[in-house]
TORPA-4810 file (N, C-alpha, C, O; in nm, 3 decimals):
<nodes>
NODE_1_0.075_-0.127_-0.016_-0.015_-0.032_0.023_0.076_0.121_0.031_0.147_0.157_0.125_M
NODE_2_0.045_0.202_-0.107_0.110_0.333_-0.078_0.073_0.444_0.043_-0.039_0.430_0.094_L
NODE_3_0.128_0.516_0.077_0.093_0.583_0.229_0.147_0.718_0.192_0.260_0.690_0.151_E
NODE_4_0.136_0.816_0.185_0.175_0.952_0.222_0.127_1.054_0.315_0.013_1.086_0.282_Y
NODE_5_0.160_1.106_0.400_0.094_1.137_0.518_0.113_1.283_0.439_0.190_1.316_0.349_P
NODE_6_-0.006_1.368_0.520_-0.047_1.485_0.468_-0.071_1.565_0.608_-0.074_1.507_0.717_T
NODE_7_-0.088_1.716_0.592_-0.119_1.805_0.687_-0.223_1.726_0.746_-0.209_1.673_0.857_D
NODE_8_-0.351_1.713_0.660_-0.474_1.714_0.726_-0.496_1.546_0.703_-0.585_1.522_0.622_H
NODE_9_-0.429_1.424_0.763_-0.437_1.276_0.756_-0.347_1.220_0.655_-0.250_1.274_0.602_G
NODE_10_-0.390_1.115_0.641_-0.277_1.005_0.460_-0.345_0.981_0.415_-0.459_0.964_0.456_R
NODE_11_-0.286_0.965_0.269_-0.330_0.907_0.151_-0.277_0.773_0.143_-0.163_0.740_0.176_I
NODE_12_-0.390_0.676_0.085_-0.363_0.564_0.099_-0.401_0.508_-0.004_-0.517_0.467_-0.003_A
NODE_13_-0.306_0.483_-0.146_-0.372_0.384_-0.281_-0.306_0.220_-0.267_-0.184_0.204_-0.270_I
NODE_14_-0.399_0.105_-0.253_-0.408_0.048_-0.320_-0.311_-0.043_-0.412_-0.347_-0.028_-0.529_S
NODE_15_-0.213_-0.123_-0.403_-0.168_-0.207_-0.507_-0.229_-0.205_-0.635_-0.169_-0.168_-0.736_E
NODE_16_-0.387_-0.257_-0.632_-0.487_-0.336_-0.702_-0.530_-0.184_-0.802_-0.589_-0.188_-0.910_E
NODE_17_-0.480_-0.056_-0.728_-0.524_0.095_-0.840_-0.452_0.074_-0.873_-0.482_-0.009_-0.959_V
NODE_18_-0.313_0.093_-0.872_-0.166_0.078_-0.960_-0.177_0.021_-1.044_-0.151_0.084_-1.147_V
NODE_19_-0.218_-0.114_-1.064_-0.227_-0.251_-1.163_-0.344_-0.177_-1.241_-0.305_-0.135_-1.350_A
NODE_20_-0.475_-0.150_-1.213_-0.525_-0.100_-1.302_-0.485_0.021_-1.369_-0.490_0.026_-1.492_G
NODE_21_-0.448_0.113_-1.305_-0.374_0.219_-1.392_-0.242_0.164_-1.520_-0.219_0.210_-1.631_I
NODE_22_-0.199_0.089_-1.470_-0.098_-0.001_-1.508_-0.153_-0.060_-1.665_-0.103_-0.060_-1.778_A
NODE_23_-0.260_-0.101_-1.618_-0.344_-0.200_-1.728_-0.381_-0.148_-1.862_-0.368_-0.195_-1.975_G
NODE_24_-0.462_0.030_-1.786_-0.535_0.091_-1.868_-0.415_0.156_-1.970_-0.449_0.193_-2.083_A
NODE_25_-0.294_0.167_-1.932_-0.164_0.214_-1.971_-0.149_0.077_-2.095_-0.168_0.088_-2.216_A
NODE_26_-0.125_0.000_-2.048_-0.044_-0.141_-2.134_-0.150_-0.165_-2.250_-0.112_-0.235_-2.343_L
NODE_27_-0.315_-0.103_-2.255_-0.408_-0.172_-2.375_-0.370_-0.046_-2.457_-0.384_-0.082_-2.573_A
NODE_28_-0.336_0.061_-2.457_-0.270_0.143_-2.549_-0.109_0.122_-2.626_-0.038_0.182_-2.706_D
NODE_29_-0.106_0.015_-2.558_0.065_0.034_-2.662_0.027_-0.102_-2.770_-0.039_-0.207_-2.766_C
NODE_30_0.111_-0.028_-2.864_0.108_-0.099_-3.041_0.181_-0.250_-3.004_0.299_-0.233_-2.975_P
NODE_31_0.155_-0.336_-3.000_0.210_-0.504_-3.053_0.192_-0.527_-2.916_0.308_-0.532_-2.874_G
NODE_32_0.132_-0.539_-2.841_0.093_-0.582_-2.698_-0.088_-0.688_-2.809_-0.184_-0.640_-2.868_V
NODE_33_-0.057_-0.793_-2.789_-0.166_-0.864_-2.837_-0.297_-0.904_-2.663_-0.417_-0.929_-2.663_A
NODE_34_-0.215_-0.895_-2.564_-0.286_-0.925_-2.428_-0.214_-0.913_-2.307_-0.109_-0.852_-2.286_G
NODE_35_-0.287_-0.981_-2.228_-0.201_-0.974_-2.106_-0.197_-1.128_-2.067_-0.286_-1.198_-2.113_T
NODE_36_-0.117_-1.176_-1.999_-0.112_-1.295_-1.891_-0.164_-1.264_-1.782_-0.117_-1.167_-1.722_V
NODE_37_-0.304_-1.358_-1.712_-0.259_-1.355_-1.535_-0.153_-1.424_-1.518_-0.067_-1.484_-1.582_P
NODE_38_-0.202_-1.382_-1.349_-0.033_-1.409_-1.245_-0.159_-1.476_-1.154_-0.197_-1.389_-1.076_R
NODE_39_-0.211_-1.560_-1.142_-0.222_-1.583_-1.048_-0.383_-1.653_-1.014_-0.470_-1.569_-1.037_G
NODE_40_-0.432_-1.770_-0.972_-0.585_-1.792_-0.961_-0.680_-1.617_-0.967_-0.776_-1.591_-1.040_W
NODE_41_-0.633_-1.552_-0.897_-0.713_-1.414_-0.856_-0.740_-1.328_-1.010_-0.850_-1.300_-1.059_R
NODE_42_-0.623_-1.301_-1.058_-0.645_-1.248_-1.179_-0.713_-1.320_-1.285_-0.796_-1.262_-1.354_Q
NODE_43_-0.680_-1.463_-1.306_-0.768_-1.483_-1.385_-0.897_-1.539_-1.347_-0.961_-1.572_-1.448_G
NODE_44_-0.963_-1.564_-1.229_-1.072_-1.528_-1.220_-1.120_-1.371_-1.215_-1.236_-1.342_-1.247_L
NODE_45_-1.076_-1.323_-1.195_-1.104_-1.127_-1.249_-1.132_-1.133_-1.360_-1.241_-1.093_-1.403_A
NODE_46_-1.039_-1.184_-1.433_-1.029_-1.134_-1.606_-1.221_-1.293_-1.670_-1.285_-1.289_-1.775_G
NODE_47_-1.226_-1.330_-1.626_-1.361_-1.400_-1.612_-1.476_-1.394_-1.536_-1.564_-1.480_-1.538_L
NODE_48_-1.476_-1.270_-1.454_-1.560_-1.172_-1.452_-1.526_-1.012_-1.527_-1.539_-0.901_-1.475_L
NODE_49_-1.506_-1.027_-1.587_-1.481_-0.914_-1.662_-1.408_-0.769_-1.579_-1.428_-0.651_-1.608_G
NODE_50_-1.338_-0.814_-1.488_-1.274_-0.718_-1.384_-1.125_-0.718_-1.417_-1.057_-0.758_-1.323_E
NODE_51_-1.035_-0.672_-1.559_-0.961_-0.753_-1.578_-0.863_-0.592_-1.601_-0.768_-0.592_-1.679_D
NODE_52_-0.890_-0.506_-1.548_-0.814_-0.364_-1.590_-0.665_-0.410_-1.507_-0.640_-0.334_-1.414_R
NODE_53_-0.611_-0.469_-1.518_-0.503_-0.440_-1.383_-0.461_-0.602_-1.374_-0.392_-0.647_-1.282_G
NODE_54_-0.546_-0.729_-1.554_-0.464_-0.882_-1.488_-0.350_-0.868_-1.575_-0.364_-0.809_-1.682_R
NODE_55_-0.182_-0.940_-1.524_-0.120_-0.938_-1.577_-0.044_-0.862_-1.576_0.038_-0.847_-1.667_G
NODE_56_-0.052_-0.768_-1.435_0.026_-0.673_-1.352_0.017_-0.749_-1.255_-0.080_-0.814_-1.215_V
NODE_57_0.149_-0.738_-1.206_0.192_-0.720_-1.020_0.217_-0.579_-1.007_0.254_-0.506_-1.099_E
NODE_58_0.189_-0.536_-0.860_0.262_-0.468_-0.793_0.283_-0.433_-0.713_0.190_-0.381_-0.652_V
NODE_59_0.461_-0.431_-0.626_0.516_-0.437_-0.522_0.518_-0.324_-0.502_0.500_-0.255_-0.602_T
NODE_60_0.541_-0.245_-0.360_0.569_-0.127_-0.302_0.665_-0.145_-0.178_0.639_-0.208_-0.075_V
NODE_61_0.773_-0.081_-0.206_0.921_-0.079_-0.099_0.875_-0.031_-0.029_0.763_0.018_-0.045_A
NODE_62_0.963_-0.022_0.113_0.977_0.028_0.230_0.980_0.156_0.229_0.939_0.232_0.317_D
NODE_63_1.038_0.187_0.110_1.048_0.333_0.052_0.953_0.431_-0.014_0.950_0.554_-0.016_D
NODE_64_0.881_0.341_-0.065_0.757_0.358_-0.090_0.756_0.402_-0.284_0.680_0.484_-0.337_Q
NODE_65_0.895_0.295_-0.373_0.926_0.286_-0.470_0.865_0.217_-0.567_0.919_0.107_-0.569_A
NODE_66_0.786_0.222_-0.643_0.683_0.169_-0.665_0.727_0.050_-0.790_0.768_0.099_-0.895_I
NODE_67_0.718_-0.145_-0.780_0.769_-0.185_-0.880_0.655_-0.250_-0.967_0.567_-0.322_-0.918_D
NODE_68_0.660_-0.229_-1.057_0.540_-0.252_-1.181_0.588_-0.400_-1.248_0.703_-0.381_-1.287_V
NODE_69_0.540_-0.560_-1.282_0.581_-0.600_-1.371_0.461_-0.644_-1.366_0.381_-0.665_-1.275_T
NODE_70_0.458_-0.663_-1.542_0.404_-0.698_-1.663_0.393_-0.808_-1.718_0.507_-0.854_-1.728_V
NODE_71_0.307_-0.887_-1.767_0.321_-0.998_-1.825_0.270_-0.985_-1.903_0.149_-0.971_-1.882_S
NODE_72_0.321_-0.979_-2.062_0.225_-0.992_-2.210_0.250_-1.058_-2.326_0.357_-1.112_-2.355_I
NODE_73_0.150_-1.055_-2.395_0.176_-1.117_-2.529_0.208_-1.047_-2.639_0.124_-0.958_-2.649_V
NODE_74_0.277_-1.042_-2.718_0.345_-0.957_-2.838_0.231_-1.037_-2.945_0.162_-1.137_-2.922_V
NODE_75_0.240_-0.957_-3.061_0.197_-0.972_-3.198_0.305_-1.026_-3.260_0.425_-0.998_-3.258_T
NODE_76_0.229_-1.124_-3.327_0.341_-1.194_-3.449_0.393_-1.067_-3.503_0.320_-0.973_-3.533_Y
NODE_77_0.526_-1.065_-3.514_0.602_-1.015_-3.605_0.655_-0.867_-3.610_0.711_-0.808_-3.702_G
NODE_78_0.607_-0.810_-3.440_0.687_-0.622_-3.397_0.757_-0.697_-3.298_0.730_-0.780_-3.211_V
NODE_79_0.904_-0.611_-3.361_1.010_-0.637_-3.275_0.993_-0.633_-3.116_0.945_-0.535_-3.058_P
NODE_80_1.035_-0.749_-3.051_0.979_-0.793_-2.905_1.023_-0.666_-2.819_0.955_-0.595_-2.745_I
NODE_81_1.194_-0.658_-2.859_1.243_-0.533_-2.763_1.183_-0.442_-2.821_1.197_-0.474_-2.940_Q
NODE_82_1.134_-0.366_-2.819_1.100_-0.238_-2.863_0.976_-0.205_-2.864_0.947_-0.090_-2.897_E
NODE_83_0.850_-0.319_-2.820_0.740_-0.330_-2.755_0.747_-0.309_-2.630_0.672_-0.229_-2.575_V
NODE_84_0.822_-0.366_-2.577_0.864_-0.423_-2.443_0.930_-0.261_-2.377_0.878_-0.209_-2.279_A
NODE_85_1.005_-0.221_-2.423_1.045_-0.058_-2.434_0.950_0.024_-2.445_0.989_0.120_-2.379_R
NODE_86_0.820_0.056_-2.498_0.766_0.121_-2.518_0.615_0.092_-2.376_0.540_0.169_-2.318_T
NODE_87_0.637_-0.085_-2.374_0.571_-0.057_-2.275_0.637_-0.034_-2.096_0.577_0.009_-1.997_V
NODE_88_0.723_-0.063_-2.104_0.792_0.054_-2.000_0.769_0.221_-1.914_0.748_0.261_-1.799_M
NODE_89_0.789_0.282_-2.060_0.775_0.403_-2.126_0.637_0.461_-2.043_0.612_0.541_-1.952_R
NODE_90_0.542_0.342_-2.158_0.357_0.391_-2.153_0.360_0.416_-1.998_0.363_0.523_-1.937_R
NODE_91_0.356_0.236_-1.933_0.294_0.229_-1.813_0.377_0.296_-1.710_0.325_0.324_-1.602_V
NODE_92_0.531_0.329_-1.739_0.597_0.410_-1.600_0.512_0.552_-1.603_0.450_0.599_-1.508_G
NODE_93_0.518_0.583_-1.678_0.470_0.777_-1.748_0.312_0.762_-1.673_0.298_0.853_-1.591_E
NODE_94_0.160_0.651_-1.681_0.124_0.648_-1.639_0.101_0.646_-1.477_0.033_0.713_-1.399_A
NODE_95_0.178_0.552_-1.464_0.232_0.548_-1.310_0.199_0.679_-1.218_0.099_0.725_-1.163_V
NODE_96_0.336_0.714_-1.231_0.411_0.849_-1.185_0.302_0.927_-1.211_0.282_0.992_-1.109_R
NODE_97_0.194_0.962_-1.324_0.128_1.053_-1.284_0.028_1.122_-1.242_-0.007_1.238_-1.222_R
NODE_98_-0.033_0.945_-1.233_-0.154_0.936_-1.170_-0.113_0.942_-1.013_-0.182_1.002_-0.931_A
NODE_99_0.012_0.871_-0.980_0.002_0.892_-0.842_0.111_0.976_-0.702_0.123_0.977_-0.579_V
NODE_100_0.192_1.057_-0.864_0.293_1.128_-0.784_0.419_1.053_-0.747_0.505_1.116_-0.686_G
NODE_101_0.439_0.931_-0.776_0.544_0.864_-0.747_0.669_0.919_-0.843_0.657_0.944_-0.963_E
NODE_102_0.746_0.927_-0.794_0.854_0.915_-0.948_0.973_0.745_-0.926_1.035_0.679_-1.009_Q
NODE_103_0.963_0.738_-0.836_1.095_0.646_-0.832_0.965_0.488_-0.843_0.916_0.430_-0.745_R
NODE_104_0.937_0.451_-1.015_0.878_0.342_-1.032_0.932_0.276_-1.132_0.938_0.337_-1.238_V
NODE_105_0.993_0.118_-1.126_1.045_0.089_-1.215_0.941_-0.035_-1.295_0.861_-0.089_-1.219_R
NODE_106_0.939_-0.064_-1.385_0.865_-0.161_-1.441_0.929_-0.262_-1.543_0.988_-0.238_-1.648_V
NODE_107_0.902_-0.375_-1.486_0.967_-0.480_-1.575_0.828_-0.593_-1.650_0.732_-0.649_-1.597_H
NODE_108_0.874_-0.587_-1.775_0.801_-0.653_-1.925_0.841_-0.825_-1.899_0.957_-0.863_-1.883_V
NODE_109_0.747_-0.898_-1.899_0.764_-1.065_-1.931_0.668_-1.059_-2.045_0.551_-1.024_-2.059_H
NODE_110_0.776_-1.111_-2.133_0.695_-1.155_-2.280_0.644_-1.302_-2.236_0.733_-1.385_-2.217_V
NODE_111_0.541_-1.333_-2.223_0.521_-1.466_-2.192_0.447_-1.519_-2.353_0.403_-1.633_-2.342_A
NODE_112_0.431_-1.478_-2.451_0.345_-1.546_-2.535_0.399_-1.454_-2.675_0.463_-1.350_-2.662_G
NODE_113_0.356_-1.516_-2.820_0.342_-1.435_-2.920_0.215_-1.447_-2.929_0.172_-1.497_-2.825_V
NODE_114_0.094_-1.413_-3.041_-0.002_-1.417_-3.052_0.039_-1.418_-3.229_0.067_-1.324_-3.304_R
NODE_115_0.025_-1.597_-3.260_0.080_-1.578_-3.401_-0.058_-1.597_-3.520_-0.104_-1.711_-3.517_V
NODE_116_-0.125_-1.503_-3.619_-0.212_-1.473_-3.691_-0.237_-1.620_-3.744_-0.160_-1.716_-3.752_P
NODE_117_-0.401_-1.602_-3.786_-0.444_-1.713_-3.855_-0.405_-1.726_-3.964_-0.377_-1.631_-4.037_A
NODE_118_-0.388_-1.941_-4.023_-0.282_-1.947_-4.092_-0.146_-1.971_-4.062_-0.080_-2.043_-4.137_G
NODE_119_-0.075_-1.896_-3.919_0.041_-1.988_-3.842_0.122_-1.864_-3.903_0.073_-1.764_-3.954_G
NODE_120_0.255_-1.892_-3.885_0.361_-1.753_-3.896_0.416_-1.858_-4.030_0.401_-1.979_-4.043_A
NODE_121_0.494_-1.743_-4.134_0.511_-1.766_-4.250_0.626_-1.896_-4.245_0.741_-1.870_-4.209_P
NODE_122_0.600_-1.992_-4.273_0.689_-2.165_-4.263_0.718_-2.164_-4.139_0.838_-2.143_-4.123_G
NODE_123_0.647_-2.179_-4.023_0.665_-2.187_-3.915_0.549_-2.349_-3.904_0.567_-2.430_-3.813_G
NODE_124_0.455_-2.366_-3.995_0.438_-2.543_-3.972_0.258_-2.487_-3.836_0.256_-2.536_-3.722_G
NODE_125_0.202_-2.442_-3.857_0.101_-2.403_-3.755_0.071_-2.295_-3.719_0.110_-2.195_-3.778_G
NODE_126_-0.054_-2.288_-3.548_-0.071_-2.208_-3.501_-0.123_-2.315_-3.418_-0.167_-2.425_-3.452_T
NODE_127_-0.105_-2.242_-3.252_-0.171_-2.342_-3.131_-0.009_-2.341_-3.032_0.111_-2.347_-3.059_G
NODE_128_-0.090_-2.332_-2.912_0.019_-2.349_-2.776_0.164_-2.431_-2.826_0.150_-2.551_-2.847_A
NODE_129_0.291_-2.377_-2.845_0.381_-2.473_-2.820_0.398_-2.484_-2.715_0.515_-2.524_-2.719_A
NODE_130_0.377_-2.482_-2.631_0.434_-2.468_-2.514_0.341_-2.521_-2.360_0.227_-2.490_-2.324_R
NODE_131_0.397_-2.569_-2.327_0.296_-2.629_-2.175_0.304_-2.489_-2.111_0.407_-2.427_-2.088_A
NODE_132_0.130_-2.434_-2.077_0.139_-2.350_-1.981_0.077_-2.233_-2.048_-0.010_-2.157_-2.005_G
NODE_133_0.162_-2.235_-2.206_0.107_-2.108_-2.309_-0.045_-2.053_-2.298_-0.138_-2.132_-2.281_A
NODE_134_-0.063_-1.926_-2.306_-0.164_-1.927_-2.293_-0.312_-1.923_-2.402_-0.315_-1.873_-2.514_P
NODE_135_-0.389_-1.968_-2.354_-0.467_-2.027_-2.465_-0.612_-1.994_-2.410_-0.654_-2.024_-2.299_R
NODE_136_-0.701_-1.903_-2.541_-0.823_-1.894_-2.501_-0.901_-1.936_-2.424_-0.932_-2.053_-2.404_A
NODE_137_-0.950_-1.812_-2.361_-1.060_-1.852_-2.213_-0.914_-1.857_-2.126_-0.922_-1.958_-2.056_G
NODE_138_-0.845_-1.820_-2.112_-0.726_-1.860_-2.015_-0.593_-1.724_-1.987_-0.475_-1.719_-1.951_A
NODE_139_-0.733_-1.597_-2.043_-0.643_-1.463_-1.984_-0.618_-1.348_-2.101_-0.611_-1.226_-2.105_G
NODE_140_-0.605_-1.484_-2.215_-0.516_-1.366_-2.346_-0.694_-1.356_-2.426_-0.763_-1.445_-2.377_V
NODE_141_-0.752_-1.294_-2.501_-0.813_-1.300_-2.587_-0.810_-1.329_-2.749_-0.745_-1.272_-2.836_P
NODE_142_-0.887_-1.418_-2.756_-0.814_-1.462_-2.895_-0.935_-1.525_-3.033_-1.007_-1.625_-3.031_E
NODE_143_-0.920_-1.435_-3.126_-1.021_-1.459_-3.217_-0.997_-1.561_-3.324_-0.878_-1.592_-3.326_A
NODE_144_-1.064_-1.621_-3.409_-1.154_-1.746_-3.436_-1.047_-1.791_-3.527_-1.052_-1.748_-3.642_P
NODE_145_-0.933_-1.885_-3.491_-0.806_-1.940_-3.622_-0.709_-1.840_-3.557_-0.622_-1.801_-3.636_G
NODE_146_-0.704_-1.803_-3.467_-0.592_-1.788_-3.383_-0.478_-1.825_-3.282_-0.492_-1.801_-3.162_E
NODE_147_-0.406_-1.862_-3.315_-0.348_-1.909_-3.145_-0.229_-1.805_-3.115_-0.195_-1.702_-3.173_G
NODE_148_-0.157_-1.896_-2.956_-0.060_-1.804_-2.934_0.055_-1.958_-2.917_0.022_-2.070_-2.879_V
NODE_149_0.225_-1.899_-2.968_0.247_-1.969_-2.973_0.408_-1.897_-2.923_0.444_-1.794_-2.979_A
NODE_150_0.495_-1.961_-2.817_0.654_-1.922_-2.731_0.722_-1.980_-2.846_0.795_-1.897_-2.900_T
NODE_151_0.721_-2.079_-2.893_0.833_-2.131_-2.976_0.793_-2.230_-3.100_0.674_-2.262_-3.096_R
NODE_152_0.848_-2.271_-3.182_0.776_-2.333_-3.259_0.780_-2.439_-3.243_0.821_-2.470_-3.131_P
NODE_153_0.738_-2.566_-3.344_0.760_-2.729_-3.275_0.914_-2.714_-3.311_0.976_-2.630_-3.376_P
NODE_154_0.961_-2.864_-3.225_1.069_-2.932_-3.263_1.048_-2.994_-3.436_0.950_-3.025_-3.504_A
NODE_155_1.173_-2.992_-3.456_1.171_-3.086_-3.595_1.145_-3.234_-3.541_1.205_-3.283_-3.445_P
NODE_156_1.051_-3.296_-3.614_0.985_-3.457_-3.631_0.907_-3.465_-3.529_0.863_-3.577_-3.504_G
NODE_157_0.874_-3.366_-3.453_0.764_-3.408_-3.366_0.635_-3.343_-3.409_0.626_-3.250_-3.488_T
NODE_158_0.539_-3.403_-3.349_0.404_-3.285_-3.381_0.353_-3.199_-3.276_0.355_-3.191_-3.153_A
NODE_159_0.316_-3.148_-3.360_0.263_-2.973_-3.316_0.119_-2.998_-3.221_0.035_-3.088_-3.229_A
NODE_160_0.123_-2.941_-3.176_-0.083_-2.912_-3.131_-0.172_-2.946_-3.183_-0.139_-2.997_-3.290_P
NODE_161_-0.247_-2.946_-3.172_-0.339_-2.997_-3.330_-0.332_-3.118_-3.392_-0.435_-3.185_-3.396_G
NODE_162_-0.246_-3.154_-3.434_-0.211_-3.256_-3.548_-0.079_-3.267_-3.565_-0.007_-3.171_-3.539_G
NODE_163_-0.030_-3.380_-3.609_0.101_-3.408_-3.664_0.156_-3.349_-3.783_0.088_-3.336_-3.884_A
NODE_164_0.320_-3.299_-3.775_0.327_-3.237_-3.875_0.443_-3.301_-3.913_0.516_-3.314_-3.815_H
NODE_165_0.507_-3.360_-4.041_0.657_-3.420_-4.079_0.722_-3.324_-4.070_0.700_-3.208_-4.106_P
NODE_166_0.831_-3.384_-4.005_0.936_-3.294_-3.993_1.004_-3.248_-4.168_1.015_-3.327_-4.262_A
NODE_167_1.048_-3.069_-4.168_1.106_-3.010_-4.248_1.248_-3.069_-4.310_1.363_-3.083_-4.269_D
NODE_168_1.150_-3.102_-4.470_1.274_-3.169_-4.527_1.429_-3.085_-4.579_1.530_-3.120_-4.640_P
NODE_169_1.380_-2.958_-4.517_1.552_-2.900_-4.501_1.622_-2.900_-4.380_1.730_-2.850_-4.350_S
NODE_170_1.530_-2.975_-4.308_1.686_-2.959_-4.159_1.816_-3.076_-4.184_1.844_-3.161_-4.268_E
NODE_171_1.848_-3.045_-4.112_1.989_-3.085_-4.194_1.982_-3.207_-4.077_1.953_-3.188_-3.959_P
NODE_172_2.016_-3.340_-4.141_2.031_-3.494_-4.103_1.949_-3.551_-4.209_1.978_-3.644_-4.285_G
NODE_173_1.828_-3.472_-4.203_1.688_-3.543_-4.274_1.737_-3.578_-4.454_1.768_-3.487_-4.530_D
NODE_174_1.736_-3.742_-4.499_1.795_-3.787_-4.615_1.690_-3.729_-4.725_1.719_-3.732_-4.844_T
NODE_175_1.546_-3.666_-4.674_1.478_-3.641_-4.770_1.377_-3.715_-4.800_1.276_-3.653_-4.834_G
NODE_176_1.369_-3.840_-4.797_1.306_-3.943_-4.842_1.177_-4.011_-4.811_1.144_-4.112_-4.874_G
</nodes>
């Protein structure tokens, strides 16, 4: 809880309020396809439609410095570092402006990549390629035909949703 003593009493701002402010700023960042809830409370809040702060974790140090950690899914094809820097800047500015605290650190966790319908060029399809990757209903809005992937399936392995043969151009494949 952020607490500021004044001549007339004290002002207290909860971490949930700061998370909501950060979530609103996050929604306006280009390249961010969605957020990933952290824990069952945020997942439940997302199902109930109370998801402004979903994917955002806020901690306040004893000296009132604020750490904001966001877990995002980026749009396929965008420069991930550029998106992360934009998120850091915009979320930090929004929190600083709203609460008046200058000591705000923003940490970005890229939890996945939103692959468009039809999959990535040369990628072998869509879907969640890693156990625990965000799926529709798990906090990441998903349009029909879209999937979320964190990395492509290994050569010669089945991708979620069906088997895909190994790419014949892979080293060690006899092409037969």
